[in-house]
C-alpha positions as CSV (number, residue, x, y, z in Angstrom):
1,X,197.0,121.6,382.4
2,X,194.2,119.3,381.2
3,X,194.6,115.6,380.3
4,X,193.0,114.2,377.2
5,X,190.5,111.5,378.0
6,X,190.6,108.7,375.3
7,X,187.3,108.2,373.6
8,X,186.0,104.7,373.9
9,X,184.9,103.2,370.6
10,X,181.4,101.9,370.8
11,X,181.3,98.2,369.8
12,X,178.7,97.3,367.2
13,X,178.6,93.7,366.2
14,X,176.8,92.8,363.0
15,X,175.7,89.3,362.3
16,X,175.5,88.2,358.6
17,X,173.8,85.3,357.0
18,X,172.2,84.3,353.7
19,X,169.2,82.4,352.3
20,X,168.9,80.8,348.9
21,X,172.3,79.3,348.0
22,X,170.7,76.0,346.9
23,X,167.6,76.8,344.9
24,X,167.4,76.5,341.1
25,X,165.6,79.9,340.8
26,X,165.6,83.3,342.4
27,X,168.2,85.4,344.1
28,X,170.5,84.6,346.9
29,X,169.6,87.0,349.7
30,X,171.8,88.2,352.6
31,X,171.0,90.1,355.7
32,X,173.1,92.0,358.3
33,X,171.8,92.8,361.8
34,X,173.2,94.8,364.7
35,X,171.1,93.8,367.7
36,X,170.3,96.1,370.6
37,X,171.4,94.6,373.9
38,X,168.8,96.7,375.7
39,X,165.9,95.3,373.6
40,X,166.5,91.5,373.6
41,X,164.5,89.2,371.4
42,X,163.6,85.8,372.7
43,X,163.4,82.8,370.4
44,X,166.1,83.6,367.9
45,X,167.4,80.5,366.1
46,X,168.5,79.2,362.7
47,X,165.7,80.2,360.4
48,X,165.6,76.7,358.9
49,X,164.4,75.3,362.2
50,X,161.5,77.7,362.6
51,X,158.0,77.5,361.3
52,X,157.0,80.2,358.7
53,X,154.7,81.9,361.1
54,X,157.4,82.1,363.8
55,X,159.9,83.4,361.3
56,X,157.5,86.1,360.3
57,X,156.8,87.1,363.9
58,X,160.5,87.2,364.7
59,X,161.3,89.2,361.6
60,X,158.9,91.9,362.7
61,X,160.6,92.1,366.1
62,X,164.1,92.2,364.6
63,X,163.2,95.1,362.4
64,X,161.6,96.9,365.3
65,X,164.1,96.3,368.0
66,X,167.5,96.0,366.3
67,X,169.9,98.9,366.3
68,X,170.3,98.4,362.5
69,X,169.5,95.9,359.8
70,X,170.1,95.7,356.1
71,X,169.3,93.3,353.2
72,X,171.1,92.7,350.0
73,X,170.9,90.2,347.2
74,X,172.5,88.9,344.0
75,X,170.1,87.9,341.2
76,X,170.2,84.8,338.9
77,X,172.3,86.5,336.2
78,X,175.0,87.5,338.8
79,X,174.9,83.9,340.2
80,X,175.5,82.5,336.7
81,X,178.3,84.9,335.9
82,X,180.1,84.9,339.2
83,X,179.2,81.5,340.7
84,X,177.1,81.0,343.7
85,X,179.8,81.5,346.3
86,X,181.0,84.9,344.9
87,X,177.4,86.0,344.4
88,X,176.6,85.1,348.0
89,X,179.6,87.2,349.2
90,X,178.5,90.0,347.0
91,X,175.0,89.9,348.6
92,X,176.6,90.0,352.0
93,X,178.6,93.1,351.1
94,X,175.4,94.8,349.8
95,X,173.6,93.9,353.1
96,X,176.4,95.5,355.1
97,X,176.3,98.6,352.9
98,X,172.6,99.0,353.7
99,X,173.2,99.2,357.4
100,X,172.5,102.8,358.6
101,X,175.1,102.3,361.4
102,X,178.7,101.2,360.7
103,X,179.7,98.0,362.6
104,X,183.0,97.6,364.4
105,X,183.0,93.8,364.1
106,X,181.2,91.4,361.7
107,X,180.3,87.8,362.4
108,X,179.5,85.8,359.3
109,X,177.9,82.4,359.2
110,X,180.0,79.7,357.6
111,X,183.7,79.7,356.7
112,X,184.1,82.3,354.0
113,X,183.7,86.0,354.8
114,X,183.0,88.8,352.3
115,X,185.9,91.2,351.6
116,X,185.5,94.2,353.9
117,X,188.8,96.0,353.8
118,X,187.5,98.4,351.1
119,X,184.0,98.6,352.6
120,X,184.2,99.2,356.3
121,X,187.4,100.9,357.5
122,X,188.7,99.5,360.7
123,X,186.1,96.8,361.0
124,X,187.1,93.3,361.9
125,X,185.5,90.1,360.7
126,X,185.2,86.5,361.8
127,X,183.5,83.4,360.5
128,X,181.4,81.2,362.7
129,X,180.5,77.7,361.6
130,X,176.8,77.0,362.4
131,X,176.7,80.6,363.7
132,X,173.0,80.8,362.6
133,X,172.3,78.4,365.5
134,X,174.7,79.8,368.1
135,X,175.0,83.5,367.6
136,X,171.9,85.7,368.1
137,X,172.9,88.4,365.6
138,X,173.6,85.7,362.9
139,X,170.3,84.0,363.8
140,X,168.5,87.3,363.3
141,X,170.2,87.8,360.0
142,X,169.2,84.3,358.8
143,X,165.6,85.0,359.7
144,X,165.4,88.3,357.9
145,X,167.1,86.9,354.8
146,X,164.8,83.9,354.7
147,X,161.6,85.9,355.3
148,X,162.6,88.5,352.6
149,X,163.5,85.9,350.0
150,X,160.4,83.8,350.6
151,X,158.2,86.9,350.2
152,X,160.0,87.8,347.0
153,X,159.5,84.3,345.5
154,X,155.8,84.4,346.5
155,X,155.4,87.7,344.6
156,X,157.2,86.2,341.6
157,X,154.8,83.3,341.4
158,X,152.2,85.6,339.9
159,X,154.6,86.7,337.2
160,X,155.8,83.2,336.3
161,X,152.8,80.8,336.6
162,X,153.2,77.1,336.2
163,X,156.2,76.6,338.5
164,X,154.6,77.0,341.9
165,X,157.4,79.3,343.1
166,X,155.2,80.4,346.1
167,X,155.3,76.8,347.3
168,X,158.9,75.6,346.9
169,X,160.6,79.1,346.7
170,X,162.8,77.9,343.8
171,X,164.2,74.8,345.5
172,X,164.6,71.6,343.5
173,X,161.5,69.8,344.7
174,X,160.1,66.9,342.6
175,X,157.3,69.2,341.4
176,X,159.8,71.9,340.4
177,X,161.9,69.4,338.5
178,X,158.8,68.0,336.7
179,X,157.7,71.5,335.7
180,X,161.2,72.1,334.2
181,X,160.6,69.1,331.9
182,X,157.6,70.7,330.2
183,X,158.1,74.5,330.6
184,X,160.9,76.7,329.5
185,X,162.9,78.1,332.5
186,X,162.0,81.6,333.6
187,X,164.5,84.6,333.9
188,X,164.6,83.7,337.6
189,X,166.2,80.3,336.9
190,X,169.9,79.9,337.4
191,X,171.2,78.6,334.1
192,X,174.5,77.5,335.5
193,X,172.8,75.0,337.8
194,X,172.8,71.5,336.3
195,X,169.0,70.7,336.5
196,X,168.3,74.0,334.6
197,X,171.1,73.3,332.1
198,X,169.6,69.9,331.5
199,X,166.1,71.3,331.1
200,X,167.3,73.9,328.5
201,X,169.1,71.1,326.6
202,X,166.1,68.9,326.6
203,X,163.9,71.7,325.3
204,X,166.6,72.7,322.7
205,X,166.9,76.1,324.2
206,X,170.2,78.1,324.5
207,X,171.7,78.4,328.0
């Protein structure tokens, strides 16, 4: 008689974070990362505290050393139709769907997780306030999301000149607000955000 040996379930923890909730233009981007404990990455931190060059360096290491990573986003139309919170959660779901490995547990920065019951069977989820500064996998996700979004906005600058998107990445800087007073918002602009609504009204354009 032989005794069945239970199969141990391999634990794979995915960290999830987003970049771009606050800007007036561009998508909100989320990333999911499953780190490899055998290939640690020194220097992981909240992407907002890192210089652009350091973020880029770490992003290369994360993509090379992580067990798995994925990026998803919601565009400005989805942000306007869903609201920024729901669009962010949708971007997170898309990032998790892009993972080539299925996580067993998900750690999300903040206090609102995306719905996972229909997405990852048997996967648990927790929220971590300031997780981007305290949990390596979430820090890695914040770096990937930020680097991906910044690069996208830099590419979009050539398509929509006059707004300096490559400089401010869509955030509400004084220069961006000044440009909105003399130029019609681009398709990248979030029409549900008040400064963009005000710009449309001042230019007598439909929302």
